C-alpha positions in Angstrom: 85.8 151.7 129.4 82.9 150.6 131.6 80.5 152.2 129.2 82.2 150.3 126.3 81.8 147.1 128.2 78.1 147.9 128.9 77.5 148.6 125.2 79.2 145.3 124.2 77.0 143.4 126.7 73.9 145.1 125.4 74.8 144.2 121.8 75.4 140.6 123.0 72.0 140.5 124.6 70.4 141.8 121.5 72.3 139.2 119.4 71.2 136.5 121.7 67.6 137.5 121.4 67.7 137.7 117.6 69.8 134.5 117.4 67.3 132.5 119.4 64.4 133.8 117.4 66.1 132.9 114.1 67.1 129.5 115.4 63.5 128.9 116.6 62.2 129.7 113.1 64.6 127.4 111.4 64.6 124.5 113.7 60.9 124.4 114.5 59.6 122.3 117.4 62.1 120.5 119.5 61.5 118.0 122.2 63.1 117.8 125.6 63.8 114.9 127.9 62.8 114.7 131.7 61.6 113.0 140.1 61.9 113.2 143.4 59.1 112.1 145.6 56.5 114.6 146.8 55.7 116.0 150.1 54.6 119.2 151.7 57.0 120.1 154.5 57.9 116.5 155.4 59.3 113.8 153.1 57.1 111.2 151.6 58.7 107.8 150.8 58.1 106.5 147.3 55.3 103.9 147.1 57.3 101.8 144.7 61.0 101.9 143.7 61.9 103.9 140.6 63.4 102.1 137.6 67.1 102.2 137.6 67.4 104.5 134.6 64.9 107.0 136.0 65.6 107.2 139.7 65.2 110.7 141.2 68.1 112.2 143.1 66.3 113.7 146.2 63.0 112.0 147.0 60.6 114.0 149.3 57.0 114.3 150.0 56.7 104.8 124.8 54.9 103.5 122.1 55.1 102.5 118.4 52.0 104.4 117.3 52.2 107.1 114.6 52.6 110.7 115.7 51.3 112.5 117.6 50.0 109.7 119.9 53.2 107.6 120.2 56.0 108.7 122.5 58.4 110.2 120.0 61.9 108.9 119.5 64.6 111.5 120.4 65.2 112.7 116.9 61.5 113.4 116.2 60.4 117.0 116.8 57.2 117.5 118.6 55.3 119.9 120.8 55.9 123.6 121.4 59.5 124.9 121.6 60.2 125.4 125.3 63.4 127.3 124.8 61.9 129.9 122.5 58.8 130.9 124.5 60.7 133.4 126.6 64.2 134.1 127.6 63.5 133.2 131.2 65.7 130.2 131.8 64.2 127.1 133.5 66.1 127.6 136.8 64.8 131.1 137.2 61.3 130.1 136.2 61.4 127.3 138.9 62.7 129.8 141.5 59.9 132.3 140.7 57.1 129.7 140.8 58.5 128.1 144.0 58.4 131.5 145.7 54.8 132.2 144.5 53.7 128.7 145.5 55.1 129.2 149.0 53.1 132.4 149.3 49.9 130.6 148.1 50.4 127.8 150.6 51.2 130.3 153.4 48.2 132.4 152.6 45.9 129.3 152.7 47.4 128.2 156.0 46.8 131.7 157.5 43.2 131.6 156.4 42.7 128.1 157.8 42.1 126.7 154.3 45.2 124.5 154.0 44.5 120.8 154.6 46.9 119.3 157.1 49.4 116.6 156.1 47.5 114.1 158.3 44.3 114.4 156.3 43.5 111.3 154.3 42.9 113.3 151.2 46.4 114.8 151.4 48.0 111.5 152.1 46.2 110.0 149.1 47.4 112.8 146.8 51.0 112.5 148.0 51.0 108.7 147.7 49.8 109.0 144.1 52.4 111.6 143.1 55.1 109.5 144.8 54.3 106.7 142.3 54.2 109.1 139.3 57.3 111.2 140.0 60.0 108.6 139.2 58.6 108.2 135.7 58.8 111.9 134.9 62.6 112.0 134.6 62.7 110.6 131.0 60.7 113.7 129.8 62.8 116.4 131.5 66.2 115.8 133.2 65.6 118.8 135.4 63.2 116.7 137.4 66.2 115.1 139.2 66.7 118.3 141.1 63.0 119.1 141.8 61.8 119.4 145.4 58.3 118.0 145.0 55.6 119.5 147.2 51.9 118.4 147.2 49.3 120.5 149.1 45.5 120.8 149.1 43.3 123.8 149.8 39.8 123.7 151.3 37.7 125.1 148.4 34.8 124.3 146.2 36.8 125.2 143.1 37.6 122.3 140.8 41.2 123.2 140.1 44.6 121.6 139.9 48.0 123.4 139.5 51.2 121.6 138.7 54.2 123.9 138.3 57.7 123.6 137.1 59.8 122.5 140.0 57.3 119.9 141.2 54.9 122.2 143.0 51.4 120.8 143.1 48.3 122.5 144.5 44.9 120.7 144.5 41.7 122.6 145.3 39.1 120.8 147.4 36.3 120.8 144.8 38.3 118.3 142.7 38.4 115.9 145.7 34.9 116.5 147.1 32.6 117.4 144.3 33.9 114.8 141.8 34.3 111.2 142.9 37.5 110.1 141.2 39.0 106.7 141.5 42.7 106.4 142.2 43.3 105.6 138.5 41.4 108.7 137.5 43.2 110.9 140.0 46.5 109.3 138.9 45.9 110.0 135.3 44.8 113.6 136.1 47.9 114.3 138.2 50.1 112.8 135.5 48.5 115.1 133.0 49.2 118.1 135.1 52.8 117.0 135.8 53.2 116.7 132.0 52.2 120.3 131.5 54.9 121.3 134.1 57.5 119.1 132.5 57.0 120.8 129.2 56.6 124.2 130.8 53.4 124.8 128.9 52.4 127.7 131.2 55.7 129.5 130.6 54.1 131.8 128.0 51.7 133.2 130.6 54.6 134.4 132.7 55.7 137.0 130.2 55.2 138.5 126.8 57.6 137.3 124.2 57.8 140.9 123.0 59.7 141.7 126.2 62.4 139.1 125.5 65.2 141.6 124.7 64.5 143.5 127.9 64.6 140.2 129.9 67.9 139.4 128.3 69.5 142.6 129.6 67.8 142.1 133.0 69.2 138.6 133.3 72.6 139.9 132.4 72.4 142.5 135.1 72.2 145.4 132.7 68.6 146.5 133.3 65.8 146.5 135.7 65.3 143.3 137.7 62.5 140.9 136.8 59.2 141.3 138.8 59.4 139.8 142.3 56.1 138.0 141.8 54.1 136.4 138.9 50.6 136.8 140.3 50.6 133.1 139.9 47.1 132.2 141.2 45.3 134.7 138.9 47.4 133.8 135.9 46.8 130.0 136.3 43.1 130.5 136.8 42.7 132.2 133.5 45.4 130.3 131.6 44.1 128.3 128.6 46.2 125.5 127.1 46.0 125.2 123.4 45.1 121.8 121.7 48.8 121.1 121.0 49.7 121.4 124.6 46.8 119.2 125.6 47.7 116.5 123.2 51.3 116.6 124.4 50.2 116.4 128.1 47.9 113.5 127.2 50.8 111.6 125.5 53.4 112.3 128.2 50.9 112.0 131.1 49.5 108.8 129.8 53.0 107.3 129.5 53.8 108.3 133.1 50.5 107.1 134.6 50.6 103.8 132.8 54.2 103.0 133.8 53.3 104.0 137.4 50.5 101.4 137.5 47.4 103.6 136.8 45.0 102.3 134.2 45.1 104.7 131.2 41.5 103.9 130.3 40.6 106.0 133.4 41.3 109.1 131.2 37.9 108.6 129.4 35.6 108.7 132.4 37.9 111.3 134.1 37.6 113.9 131.4 33.9 113.1 130.9 33.3 113.9 134.6 35.4 117.1 134.5 33.5 118.2 131.4 30.1 117.6 133.0 31.1 119.4 136.2 32.9 122.5 134.8 31.8 123.2 131.3 29.4 125.8 132.5 32.3 127.9 133.8 33.1 129.3 130.4 35.9 131.6 131.4 37.7 129.7 134.2 36.3 126.1 134.3 38.6 123.2 134.1 37.4 122.3 130.6 38.0 125.9 129.6 41.6 125.8 130.7 42.0 122.2 129.4 39.9 122.0 126.2 38.1 118.7 125.8 35.7 117.5 123.2 34.9 114.6 120.9 38.1 114.8 118.9 40.3 114.8 122.0 38.2 112.0 123.5 38.8 109.9 120.4 42.5 110.7 120.6 42.6 109.3 124.1 40.9 106.1 123.0 43.3 105.8 120.0 46.2 106.0 122.4 45.1 103.2 124.7 46.5 100.2 122.7 50.0 101.7 123.2 49.5 102.5 126.9 47.8 99.3 128.1 50.9 97.0 127.7 52.8 99.5 129.9 50.1 99.4 132.5 49.8 95.6 132.3 53.6 95.2 132.8 53.6 97.7 135.7 50.8 95.7 137.5 52.1 92.2 136.7 49.2 91.3 134.3 48.9 90.3 130.7 47.2 92.9 128.5 44.9 90.3 127.0 43.5 89.3 130.4 42.9 92.8 131.8 39.3 93.3 133.0 37.2 96.0 131.5 37.5 99.5 133.1 34.3 101.7 133.1 33.0 99.5 130.3 36.2 100.0 128.2 37.8 96.8 127.0 41.6 96.2 126.8 41.2 94.6 123.4 42.1 96.8 120.5 39.2 96.0 118.3 36.7 96.8 121.1 38.4 100.0 122.1 37.9 101.3 118.6 34.2 100.9 118.9 33.8 102.5 122.4 
């Protein structure tokens, strides 16, 4: 009888895998909606109160433009289908990444490379993420249960990792080798958070061809999942596709603007990153986050939708916003930049 139950469970797992694959093919791309406040080991109080509709549960630590640049209404399908990338459910993915993240932080501490919480650079990062986190909830409801952590590693690498579950790791080269304003750093962190909200790195944690095996494992019928993800190596070689980058630009731009960071900072930010890392063809920041003339123009096209959000967040009128890095807030001038 136990064998019969096992066979029924295996058939159910296979049906689940096939059913999800078929549903993915018929439905196409589907969006998801989605902060606590960040910290390392200690809590970090939010820099500004969250909006009533988007207040995170446990603090620690869009537009009218045509697709794909406007924040889509709920019925519009956009982006890559999270649910169909693998059969690893979000709670388990967050558990695995949290475990790997803890090991990375512990290893950095043991090698004396982890920046202490009292360092101004770490305080700055946590203060910025504290502003961004509350505006992430609308893009992924799971954010309400995230335990945000923000840490920095002493390194010359220009790298940033934002993982599902609110785990953020910044490498020193991003802070020391590139002089970023608070607006630029806010836009960059929001972009990374957007990747985590949409679980864009999910595909790197497993081959979709192993989905049936994972299904049986998750049901307790096969070998357990790997205990580790080799997270640092995977993230260093991960390359987001243009669709993921567009989605992260859209969502990250919305989050940053609502949190009071000037969305025009995206242009000098990505120009700086491109100049500093393009030579690293296999692991540089612009390799993992492709950026070129087309994406730069997309960012400019998005500004007329984001600037009113930024103006409202900062108590200004969009028509009286001063130029930022030579970029006007007026629609006709943005188009010519």
